C-alpha positions in Angstrom: -99.4 15.4 -139.2 -103.2 15.3 -138.9 -105.0 17.8 -136.7 -108.7 17.8 -136.0 -110.8 21.0 -136.1 -113.0 21.5 -133.1 -115.7 24.1 -132.3 -114.6 27.6 -133.4 -111.9 26.6 -135.8 -109.4 25.7 -133.1 -106.8 23.3 -134.2 -105.8 20.7 -131.7 -102.5 19.0 -132.5 -101.4 15.6 -131.1 -100.7 15.3 -127.3 -97.5 16.9 -126.1 -97.6 19.6 -128.9 -98.5 23.2 -128.3 -102.2 23.5 -128.2 -104.9 26.0 -127.3 -106.7 24.6 -124.2 -109.4 27.4 -124.0 -110.2 28.7 -127.5 -112.1 31.9 -128.2 -115.8 31.5 -128.9 -118.1 33.6 -131.1 -119.6 36.5 -129.1 -122.2 39.2 -129.6 -121.8 42.5 -127.6 -123.8 45.7 -127.5 -122.3 48.9 -128.7 -120.2 50.4 -125.9 -120.0 47.1 -124.1 -117.1 44.8 -123.2 -115.9 41.7 -124.9 -113.6 39.0 -123.7 -112.1 36.3 -125.9 -110.0 33.7 -124.1 -106.9 32.0 -125.5 -105.3 29.7 -122.9 -102.4 27.6 -124.2 -100.8 24.4 -123.0 -97.3 26.0 -122.7 -97.1 28.8 -120.1 -94.0 30.2 -121.9 -95.9 30.6 -125.2 -96.3 34.1 -126.7 -99.9 35.0 -127.6 -100.7 37.5 -130.3 -104.1 38.6 -131.6 -105.3 39.7 -135.1 -108.6 41.1 -136.3 -109.5 40.1 -139.9 -105.8 39.1 -140.4 -104.4 42.4 -139.2 -102.3 42.5 -135.9 -104.0 44.2 -133.0 -102.5 47.0 -131.0 -102.9 45.9 -127.4 -102.3 47.4 -124.0 -104.2 50.5 -125.0 -107.1 52.2 -123.2 -109.6 50.0 -125.0 -107.7 46.8 -125.9 -105.6 44.5 -123.6 -104.3 41.0 -123.4 -104.0 39.4 -120.0 -101.1 37.0 -119.0 -103.4 34.0 -119.7 -103.9 35.2 -123.3 -107.4 36.6 -122.9 -108.2 39.6 -125.2 -110.4 42.2 -123.6 -112.0 44.9 -125.7 -113.7 47.8 -123.7 -116.2 50.3 -125.1 -116.6 48.3 -128.3 -117.5 50.1 -131.5 -119.2 48.8 -134.7 -115.7 48.8 -136.3 -114.6 46.2 -133.7 -116.8 43.6 -135.4 -114.8 40.9 -137.2 -112.9 37.7 -137.0 -110.4 37.6 -134.1 -107.6 35.1 -134.2 -105.4 34.0 -131.3 -101.9 33.0 -132.5 -99.7 31.2 -129.9 -96.0 30.7 -130.5 -93.4 28.7 -128.6 -90.1 28.1 -130.3 -90.8 26.6 -133.7 -94.3 25.5 -132.7 -97.4 27.6 -133.5 -101.2 27.1 -133.2 -104.2 29.4 -133.7 -107.9 29.6 -133.1 -110.5 32.1 -134.3 -113.9 33.5 -133.3 -116.2 36.1 -134.5 -117.2 39.3 -132.6 -120.4 41.0 -133.6 -121.2 44.4 -132.2 -124.9 45.3 -132.1 -126.7 48.6 -131.8 -129.1 47.8 -128.9 
């Protein structure tokens, strides 16, 4: 199976397969600000999980949440929140992922 890489490392499989329709994009946010990383997928029944630098994120906390459409929201960002965020979507035996970098600045 051949998949093409597009934009921010989002893999788009052939038509009909599970795919990320709105991948996350690199973002720069000021310290204490808010970051949103989208992750819309082609299958509304798919489960979306996020990682930062390969480590699963705890979500539904005061500062981190994932909306029903897969968007990751980080509130009151800290310097330690900088890193590579990966959206992983799963549906049955199908899986796809896309990554983006978050940079937190001291402005």
